[in-house]
N, C-alpha and C positions, 0 to 999 in steps of 0.2 A: 663620674657618676654611674656609668654603666656597671661598675663593679659593686655598687651599693644599691641593690634593687630590693632586697627584703628588709623587713623591719629590724631584724637582728643586725644586719650589715650596716644599716643606717645608724643604729646605736653605736656600733664600733667606730664608724666614721666620725661621729660626733665626739666620741671619747678621744680619738686620736687628735682631732682638731683642737679640742679644749686643752689637751696636754701641750700641744705645740704653741698655741696662742697665749696660754697662761704665762709663759716665760717672757713675753714681750708686751703684755697688756698693762695698761695704766690703771685698770680697776680689776677687781675679782670678777671673773666671768662665770655666768651660769649656763650660757649657751654660746656656741661659737659665732653665731650671727651678731653678737654684741661687740665683737672685736673692732670692726671697721668704724662703727658709730662712736665707740668710746675714744678711739684715737682722733677721730674728726672733732669731737667735742673738746678733747684735751687741747688740740692744736688751735682751734678757734678761740678757746677761752684765753690762751696765752697771748694771742695777737690782739684780742679785744682789750685785755688788761694793759698791754704795752702801749697801745694807741691811746687809751684813756690817760695814761701817765704823761704822755707827751703833750696832751691838750692843755 
């Protein structure tokens, strides 16, 4: 984070993270912060559906 202190550098960091995360994301991302939440929701939805099918 110390390398990304100005607004322009933060924009570059966000662009790099979006490029990286987009390859592994389960949804189309508009911000890098969405990556973790989208995977968490994806994983939890699979387990919930699996558990409901077993009931």
